[in-house]
C-alpha positions in Angstrom: 68.2 -17.7 -100.5 65.9 -17.3 -103.4 64.0 -20.5 -102.5 63.3 -19.6 -99.0 60.2 -17.7 -97.6 61.3 -14.7 -95.7 59.4 -13.9 -92.6 59.3 -10.4 -92.0 58.7 -9.3 -88.5 56.5 -6.5 -89.4 54.6 -8.5 -91.9 51.2 -7.4 -92.8 48.4 -7.9 -90.3 45.2 -10.0 -90.8 42.3 -7.8 -91.5 40.4 -6.6 -88.4 36.9 -7.5 -87.7 34.4 -4.7 -88.8 34.2 -2.2 -85.9 31.0 -2.1 -83.6 29.7 0.1 -81.0 29.9 -0.6 -77.2 26.2 -1.0 -77.0 26.2 -3.8 -79.4 28.9 -5.6 -77.5 27.1 -5.4 -74.2 23.8 -6.5 -75.7 25.5 -9.5 -77.1 27.2 -10.5 -73.9 24.0 -10.1 -71.8 22.1 -12.4 -74.5 24.8 -15.0 -74.2 24.7 -14.9 -70.3 20.9 -15.2 -70.2 21.1 -18.1 -72.7 23.5 -20.0 -70.4 21.4 -19.5 -67.4 18.3 -20.7 -69.0 20.0 -23.8 -70.3 21.3 -24.8 -66.7 17.5 -25.2 -65.5 15.0 -27.7 -66.7 12.1 -26.8 -68.7 9.3 -25.3 -66.7 5.7 -25.5 -67.6 4.5 -23.0 -65.2 6.9 -20.0 -64.9 5.1 -18.7 -62.0 5.9 -21.7 -59.8 8.5 -21.4 -57.1 11.3 -23.9 -57.8 12.8 -23.4 -54.1 9.6 -24.8 -52.5 7.8 -28.0 -52.7 5.4 -29.0 -55.3 2.3 -27.9 -53.5 3.8 -24.4 -52.7 1.3 -21.5 -52.1 0.4 -19.3 -54.8 3.0 -16.4 -54.9 0.6 -14.1 -57.1 -1.3 -13.2 -54.0 -0.2 -10.1 -52.3 -1.0 -11.4 -49.1 1.1 -14.4 -49.6 4.0 -12.4 -50.8 3.7 -10.1 -47.6 3.8 -13.1 -45.3 6.7 -14.7 -47.1 8.6 -11.3 -46.7 7.6 -11.0 -43.1 8.9 -14.5 -42.5 12.2 -13.6 -44.0 12.4 -10.4 -41.7 11.5 -12.5 -38.7 14.3 -15.0 -39.4 16.7 -12.2 -39.8 15.6 -10.8 -36.5 16.1 -14.3 -34.9 19.7 -14.4 -36.2 20.4 -11.2 -34.8 18.9 -12.3 -31.4 21.1 -15.5 -31.5 24.2 -13.3 -31.9 23.2 -11.1 -29.0 22.5 -14.1 -26.7 25.9 -15.7 -27.7 27.6 -12.5 -27.0 25.9 -12.1 -23.7 26.5 -15.5 -22.3 30.0 -15.8 -23.5 31.6 -18.7 -21.7 29.6 -18.6 -18.7 28.3 -21.7 -17.1 25.0 -20.0 -16.3 23.4 -18.7 -19.5 20.3 -16.8 -20.3 17.9 -17.6 -23.1 16.0 -15.0 -25.4 13.6 -17.9 -26.5 10.6 -15.9 -25.5 11.6 -12.9 -27.8 12.0 -15.1 -31.0 9.6 -14.4 -34.0 10.0 -18.0 -35.3 10.0 -21.0 -33.3 13.1 -23.2 -33.8 11.4 -26.3 -35.0 9.1 -24.4 -37.3 12.2 -22.9 -39.0 13.4 -25.5 -41.4 16.4 -23.3 -42.5 18.1 -23.3 -39.1 21.6 -24.8 -39.2 23.2 -27.1 -36.9 26.5 -25.0 -36.5 24.7 -22.2 -34.9 23.7 -21.7 -31.1 21.6 -24.5 -30.0 18.0 -23.4 -29.2 16.5 -24.9 -26.1 13.6 -27.3 -27.1 10.9 -26.7 -24.5 9.3 -30.0 -25.5 12.5 -31.9 -24.1 13.5 -29.4 -21.2 15.5 -31.6 -18.7 14.7 -29.2 -16.0 11.0 -29.2 -16.6 8.9 -31.1 -13.9 7.5 -34.2 -15.3 3.7 -34.6 -14.7 3.0 -37.5 -12.5 1.4 -40.3 -13.9 -2.4 -40.4 -13.3 -4.0 -43.4 -11.7 -6.9 -44.8 -13.7 -10.4 -44.9 -12.2 -9.9 -48.5 -11.1 -7.4 -47.2 -8.5 -4.5 -49.3 -9.6 -1.9 -50.1 -12.6 0.0 -53.0 -13.4 -0.7 -56.6 -12.8 0.6 -59.4 -10.2 3.5 -58.3 -8.1 4.0 -55.2 -10.1 0.6 -53.7 -9.0 0.7 -50.0 -8.0 -2.3 -48.3 -6.3 -3.1 -44.8 -5.8 -1.7 -44.9 -2.3 1.7 -45.8 -3.4 4.4 -43.8 -1.5 6.4 -42.7 -4.6 3.4 -41.9 -6.6 1.9 -39.8 -3.8 5.1 -38.1 -3.2 5.5 -37.0 -6.8 1.8 -35.8 -7.0 2.3 -33.6 -3.9 5.5 -32.2 -5.6 3.7 -31.2 -8.5 0.7 -29.7 -6.2 3.3 -27.1 -4.9 2.9 -25.4 -8.3 -0.6 -24.4 -7.1 0.6 -22.5 -4.1 0.2 -18.6 -4.1 2.8 -16.7 -6.0 4.2 -15.1 -2.8 5.0 -18.5 -1.4 8.5 -19.5 -2.8 9.0 -23.3 -3.3 12.4 -23.0 -4.8 13.5 -25.1 -7.6 12.1 -28.3 -6.0 9.5 -28.7 -8.9 12.3 -29.5 -11.3 13.7 -32.3 -9.2 12.3 -35.9 -8.6 11.2 -34.9 -5.2 8.8 -37.1 -3.2 7.1 -35.3 -0.6 5.1 -37.1 2.1 1.5 -36.4 2.7 2.6 -34.9 6.2 5.1 -32.5 4.8 2.9 -31.4 1.9 -0.1 -30.7 4.4 2.3 -28.8 6.7 3.5 -26.8 3.7 -0.2 -26.1 2.7 -1.2 -25.0 6.1 1.8 -22.7 6.2 0.8 -21.2 2.8 -2.8 -20.5 4.0 -1.6 -19.0 7.2 1.0 -16.6 5.3 -1.9 -15.6 3.1 -4.2 -14.7 5.9 -1.6 -12.9 7.7 -0.6 -10.9 4.7 -4.2 -9.9 4.2 -4.5 -8.9 7.7 -1.4 -6.7 7.6 -2.7 -5.2 4.3 -6.2 -4.5 5.7 -4.6 -2.9 9.0 -2.3 -0.7 6.9 -5.2 0.6 4.7 -7.8 1.0 7.4 -5.9 2.2 10.4 -4.0 5.3 10.8 -0.4 5.4 9.7 2.4 7.5 10.7 1.2 10.5 12.8 -2.3 9.4 12.2 -2.4 10.4 8.6 -3.6 7.4 6.5 -4.7 7.8 2.9 -8.3 8.8 3.8 -7.3 11.2 6.4 -4.8 12.9 4.1 -7.6 13.0 1.3 -9.9 14.8 3.8 -7.1 17.4 4.6 -6.4 18.0 0.9 -10.1 18.5 0.5 -10.2 21.3 3.3 -7.4 23.1 1.7 -8.9 22.8 -1.9 -12.2 24.2 -0.6 -10.4 27.1 0.9 -11.2 26.3 4.7 -7.6 26.3 5.1 -4.7 28.1 3.3 -2.0 25.6 4.1 -1.1 22.8 6.8 2.2 23.6 8.4 2.9 20.5 10.5 2.4 18.4 13.6 2.6 20.4 16.9 1.4 17.8 19.4 1.0 13.9 19.5 -0.9 11.7 22.0 -2.3 8.4 22.5 -5.6 9.2 21.0 -5.0 12.0 18.6 -2.5 14.2 16.6 -2.7 17.9 16.4 -1.5 19.9 13.2 -1.2 23.6 13.0 -2.8 25.2 9.8 -3.6 28.8 8.4 -7.2 29.4 8.2 -9.0 30.5 5.0 -12.8 31.1 4.9 -15.9 28.8 5.4 -19.1 29.7 3.8 -17.9 33.2 3.1 -17.3 33.7 6.8 -13.5 34.1 7.9 -11.9 31.2 9.7 -9.4 32.3 12.5 -6.0 33.1 11.1 -4.3 30.2 12.9 -6.3 27.0 13.4 -5.5 23.5 14.7 -6.5 20.1 13.0 -7.2 17.5 15.7 -7.1 14.2 13.9 -8.2 11.3 16.0 -6.3 8.0 15.6 -8.2 5.2 14.3 -5.8 2.4 15.4 -7.8 -0.4 16.8 -5.9 -1.1 20.1 -7.0 2.4 21.4 -10.9 1.5 21.5 -10.5 -0.9 24.4 -9.9 2.3 26.5 -12.4 4.6 24.9 -15.4 2.5 24.9 -16.3 3.2 28.6 -16.4 6.9 28.0 -19.1 6.7 25.0 -21.2 3.7 25.3 -22.7 4.7 28.6 -23.4 8.2 27.7 -26.9 8.6 27.1 -26.4 11.3 24.2 -24.5 8.6 22.1 -25.8 5.2 23.4 -28.2 4.7 20.4 -25.3 5.3 18.0 -22.6 3.4 19.6 -21.3 0.3 17.8 -18.3 -1.6 19.0 -18.2 -3.5 16.0 -17.3 -0.5 13.5 -14.2 1.5 15.0 -14.3 4.1 12.1 -17.7 5.2 13.1 -17.1 5.0 16.8 -14.0 7.5 16.3 -16.3 10.0 14.5 -18.7 9.8 17.5 -15.6 10.7 19.6 -14.7 13.8 17.4 -18.5 14.7 17.4 -18.4 14.2 21.3 -15.7 16.8 21.5 -17.4 19.3 19.3 -20.5 19.3 21.5 -18.7 19.4 24.7 -16.7 22.3 23.5 -19.7 24.1 22.3 -21.3 23.6 25.7 -18.2 25.0 27.4 -18.1 28.0 25.0 -21.8 28.9 26.0 -20.6 29.1 29.7 -17.7 31.3 28.5 -15.1 28.9 29.7 -11.7 29.4 28.1 -11.3 26.7 25.5 -10.7 26.2 21.6 -13.7 27.4 19.3 -14.9 24.8 17.1 -14.6 25.7 13.2 -15.5 22.6 11.5 -16.1 18.9 12.0 -15.3 16.5 9.3 -15.6 12.9 10.1 -12.8 12.2 12.6 -10.9 15.6 12.0 -12.0 18.5 14.2 -10.8 22.1 13.1 -10.4 24.4 16.1 -9.0 27.8 16.9 -5.4 27.9 17.8 -4.4 28.7 21.4 -1.1 30.3 21.1 0.6 33.0 18.7 2.8 32.9 15.6 2.8 29.2 15.3 4.0 28.7 19.0 1.5 26.9 21.0 0.7 28.0 24.5 2.7 26.0 27.0 1.0 23.2 29.0 0.6 24.0 32.6 3.3 21.5 33.7 5.8 23.3 31.3 4.8 26.9 32.1 7.4 28.8 34.1 5.0 30.6 36.6 5.9 32.6 39.6 4.2 31.6 42.8 1.6 34.2 42.6 0.7 33.1 39.0 0.6 29.3 40.2 -1.8 30.4 43.0 -3.9 32.5 40.4 -3.9 29.4 38.1 -5.3 27.1 41.0 -8.0 29.4 41.8 -8.9 29.5 38.1 -8.8 25.8 37.7 -11.0 25.4 40.8 -13.6 27.8 39.4 -13.7 26.2 35.9 -14.2 22.7 37.5 -17.2 24.1 39.3 -18.5 25.9 36.1 -17.9 22.8 34.1 -19.9 20.6 36.7 -22.6 23.0 37.6 -23.3 25.0 34.5 -22.1 22.7 31.7 -23.2 19.6 33.4 -19.9 18.0 32.4 -16.9 16.2 34.1 -13.6 16.5 32.1 -12.6 12.9 33.1 -8.8 13.5 31.9 -8.2 16.8 33.8 -4.5 17.2 34.7 -1.6 19.6 34.2 -1.2 18.1 30.8 -4.8 19.2 29.5 -4.5 22.7 31.0 -2.8 25.5 28.9 -1.4 28.8 30.2 -2.1 31.6 27.7 -2.6 35.4 28.0 -2.4 35.1 31.9 -5.2 32.6 32.4 -5.7 28.8 32.1 -7.5 27.2 29.2 -9.0 23.8 29.0 -8.3 21.5 26.0 -9.0 17.7 25.2 -12.6 17.3 26.3 -13.4 14.4 23.9 -13.8 12.0 26.7 -15.9 14.3 29.0 -19.1 12.8 30.3 -21.9 14.0 32.2 -22.1 13.5 35.9 -25.1 11.0 35.5 -22.5 8.9 33.7 -22.2 5.5 35.6 -18.6 6.4 36.1 -19.0 10.1 36.1 -18.3 10.9 39.8 -15.5 8.3 39.6 -13.9 10.3 36.9 -14.4 13.6 38.7 -12.7 12.2 41.8 -9.8 11.2 39.7 -9.5 14.7 38.2 -9.8 16.3 41.7 -6.7 13.8 42.7 -4.6 14.9 39.7 -5.2 18.7 40.4 -4.8 18.5 44.1 -1.6 16.5 43.6 0.0 18.9 41.1 -0.7 22.2 42.9 0.5 20.9 46.2 3.7 19.7 44.6 4.1 23.0 43.1 3.9 24.8 46.6 0.4 26.2 46.5 -0.6 26.3 50.2 -4.3 27.0 49.4 -4.5 24.0 47.5 -7.2 21.6 49.0 -6.7 17.8 49.2 -8.8 15.7 46.9 -11.6 14.7 49.1 -12.3 18.6 49.9 -11.9 19.4 46.4 -14.5 16.9 45.2 -16.9 18.1 47.8 -16.4 21.8 46.9 -16.8 21.1 43.1 -19.9 18.8 43.4 -21.5 20.6 46.5 -21.9 17.3 48.1 -20.9 16.6 51.6 -19.4 13.2 51.5 -17.4 12.5 54.8 -13.6 12.2 54.2 -12.3 8.6 54.9 -10.2 6.1 53.2 -10.0 6.5 49.5 -11.8 3.1 48.8 -14.5 3.9 51.2 -14.8 7.5 49.8 -15.3 6.3 46.2 -17.7 3.6 47.4 -19.7 6.5 49.2 -19.6 8.5 45.9 -21.0 5.6 43.9 -23.9 5.2 46.4 -24.6 8.8 46.4 -24.8 8.8 42.6 -28.5 9.9 42.4 -28.5 13.0 40.2 -31.1 12.9 37.3 -29.9 13.2 33.8 -30.6 16.7 32.3 -31.2 16.9 28.7 -29.6 19.5 26.4 
């Protein structure tokens, strides 16, 4: 009707706000947000102070302090990662491992560590850590009246003994008894301590023996170094391998080089004398009574004695070479290693007389050669081989060669003629077994070699007569 206000759905719209740019809108919102944030904090007199720390917080304007705080934050992040790794590694296992030693921040120094994370093992209250026994005061007892406890109390002494096990050597394993309330009696503890000392001494002996005695095939570290030096110096081209082993030495084959601009034989051998201590009991009698070495013999220093042994073989070979007796030629002596010419060809050593396949004629020839060499050795070289047998005689190029003369002595040696008689027995027995009809018995062979005329009788009487007739004067060379 005419009196009613008609509302038109598409009536006029209220006038819009004046348009503004997006930059004005953003700056206005930013200002309002900053104003709200500032009103949420109390007024601060010093804007540089850190609200998250206590009142006496350090000055953060220092670069050093800021760096330390940043490093602390990094350390805590590292520790959080370590916790996760530890939890993942342990899982639900009853036996767990701890990365405590790798933490950057100790747990009770980190005030922000929360209770719901993995528990850190506090070493100050470790239930498995051995408690230090109570010390007895100087007066010697604690307590009063019936509760008095002296330093001789069984329980106190037992705990002290258990704690002392921690002082044993590292190689002595005492188990986890230190973490238990064990009470070791004095008797048990003393037995354990004595066992610990014994094990240490035994270990030291084994180590010393390994270092100072020859190891596998007589090549200990010192010997190996000497051999390497020979190769480096050009004396040897290379060392090929072991060709013979014995009770007292090991022989290696090598290719010769040059020494002092002089050529070394194309094939040589290295005779390495063993330095194991148990061999010297048998060697002493060959050196200590030899007047050539008596002033230098020392039973207390086996390494020096073994050098004398090698030097003695060198001198004996040189003396035999002058008499033109077939034997190895000395090239070089270096401590207990003797380099000699090789008897053989193309890396194949000449066979020992016991292994040589000889005809009866060759065996007869070998016998006469050995007899002649024994006479030469005794009369011209003034030596007794002292270990002559089919094992130390080689057959090469149709004749016999003598080797292993390290134990050879002069006839004037107190046991020289006894050694010679033993050689005669070995030679006579071998050739008689091989069917050499001309082979003399040991008594006649001894008289033939020495030129003596000792009557043949029982062996004991013959040896006694040999000892009595030992009147030859020593000859100096």
